[in-house]
C-alpha positions as CSV (number, residue, x, y, z in Angstrom):
1,M,15.7,-14.3,2.4
2,I,17.6,-15.8,-0.6
3,G,17.3,-12.5,-2.1
4,L,18.6,-10.4,0.9
5,I,21.4,-13.0,1.1
6,A,22.2,-12.4,-2.7
7,G,22.1,-8.6,-2.1
8,I,24.5,-8.7,0.7
9,F,27.0,-10.9,-1.3
10,F,27.0,-9.0,-4.3
11,L,27.4,-5.4,-2.2
12,T,30.6,-7.1,-0.5
13,Q,31.9,-8.5,-3.9
14,S,31.4,-4.8,-5.5
15,L,32.9,-3.0,-2.4
16,M,36.0,-5.6,-2.9
17,Y,36.6,-5.2,-6.3
18,K,35.5,-1.7,-6.7
19,D,33.2,-2.5,-9.6
20,P,30.0,-0.7,-9.9
21,I,28.2,-2.8,-12.2
22,I,27.8,-5.5,-9.4
23,G,26.7,-2.7,-7.0
24,L,24.0,-2.2,-9.7
25,L,23.5,-5.7,-9.5
26,S,23.1,-5.7,-5.7
27,G,20.9,-2.7,-5.7
28,M,18.3,-4.4,-8.3
29,F,17.9,-7.6,-5.3
30,F,18.0,-5.0,-2.3
31,L,15.4,-3.0,-3.9
32,Q,13.5,-6.4,-5.2
33,V,13.5,-7.8,-1.6
34,F,12.5,-4.2,-0.1
35,T,9.5,-3.9,-1.9
36,N,8.0,-7.3,-2.4
37,K,8.4,-7.3,-6.1
38,G,9.8,-9.8,-8.3
39,C,10.4,-13.4,-7.5
40,F,11.3,-12.4,-3.9
41,G,7.9,-11.5,-2.6
42,R,5.4,-13.7,-1.0
43,S,3.8,-15.4,-3.4
44,G,6.9,-15.8,-5.5
45,C,6.9,-16.4,-9.0
46,A,3.1,-17.4,-9.2
47,I,0.6,-16.0,-11.3
48,P,-2.2,-14.1,-9.5
49,T,-5.4,-15.4,-8.8
50,I,-8.5,-13.6,-9.7
51,S,-9.9,-12.1,-6.5
52,A,-13.9,-11.6,-5.9
53,H,-13.8,-7.8,-7.0
54,D,-12.3,-8.8,-10.0
55,K,-15.0,-11.8,-11.1
56,S,-17.6,-9.3,-11.4
57,A,-15.6,-7.2,-14.2
58,A,-14.6,-10.8,-16.1
59,K,-18.1,-11.4,-16.8
60,E,-19.6,-11.8,-20.4
61,P,-20.9,-8.0,-21.6
62,N,-24.0,-7.3,-22.7
63,Y,-24.4,-6.1,-26.2
64,T,-27.1,-4.2,-27.7
65,E,-27.6,-4.9,-31.4
66,I,-28.5,-1.9,-33.1
67,K,-30.4,-2.0,-36.7
């Protein structure tokens, strides 16, 4: 919600001052909000946890000694 408000704010500022750089900034905020990427997603800036599928890949690999 905060990202959407920031995107709207920067979009209105870019239209009022006719500044394309601020318009690009608002586009970045809108892109992050609508794709749920960055710190505006459901998990925020949290580090992703390992799922059950990834736990099997995290096991120690088997080594074969060749002489």
